[in-house]
N, C-alpha and C positions, 0 to 999 in steps of 0.2 A: 401549420404544425405548433404545437402548444411544446415549451420547454420548461424545466425545472433544473437550476442550476444548483449544485451542491455548495453549501455555505459552512457548514459543520466542521467538527474537530477530528481529524483522521489519528489513529493510533496505530502502534505496532509493538510487535514482540518476538522473541526467538520463537519458533513454532513450538519447542517443548517446555516452554515457560508459561507461568499462570498470569503474571503481572503485565498489563498493558501499560504503555509510555506515549507521552505525545508525540506525534508526527507532523512533518511538514510535506504536503503533497501539493504541486511536485516537489520531488528531491528524491533521497534515497537512503538506505540503511546506513551507510557509512556516515553521512551530514548529519542523520537523526542521532546516532550514537555520540558523535562528537558534540552536538549541541546539548545533551545531557553529560558531558564530561566522562563517559564511558570508555571511549578510546582516544588516543591522540591524532592528531592529523597525519595521514599516512603519507602524505608528500613531504613530512620534514624528517630529516636525517634516516635512519632505517626503521622508522615507525612501521614501513609497508611490511616486513616481517612481523613484527608484534601483533598486526591486526589481521594477519592472512586467516585466521579462524572464521572472521566475517564472512568471508566468501563462501567458506565452505558450510556455513551453517544457513538452515532454511528459515526464513522470515514470515511473517504474517501481518498485514495491514487491516485495516478496517474502519467503517466509516457507517455511522448510524445516521438514518434518515427515513423520512417519512413522505410518502407519495401524495402530492396536491390533490385534494378531493376530485378536482376538473379533470386531472389526468388519470385518475382510477377510472374515471367512466369511458377512457377511451378503448378501442377495440384491441389496440395494439400498443405498446410501451417498449420503448428502446432505451437500453441502458447504454451509455458510449462512455468507453473509457480509453482516453487518449494517453498515450505514453506508456504502456505496460511495459515492465521489463522482459527479458528475453523469456524467461519462464515464468508463468503464471497461472493460476486457477482461479475462477470467480465463481462465488456463490452468493446466494441472495436466500436469506430467511432459510438456511440449512439446506438449501437445493443446489445442486451444482448446475452451472449455466455454461460453463466451457473451460477450455485452457488454452494457452498459448505456448508455443515453442521455439517463437523466432519474433524479435521486435520489428524486423523489416516486413 
């Protein structure tokens, strides 16, 4: 089996926003927002109340990649996504690939 590992830069945004920001994967939206200085640490003081909106919003992550030519020649290609959160929708080049509704 041939493998191609992702090595590029991830980006994220709130689903209704237009601008993308750098993201760290593996990671999560809270840590990405904290890294950008957009929210305080939810585990300090009563900050959890101040950042409750983050859990109520929908978030999108994206990653641009090109499949290596030797993989493009394969009959089947697997896209493996380890560690998806509880709810996720996957798309590739504008085509829905599937969705998850449980992390376990």
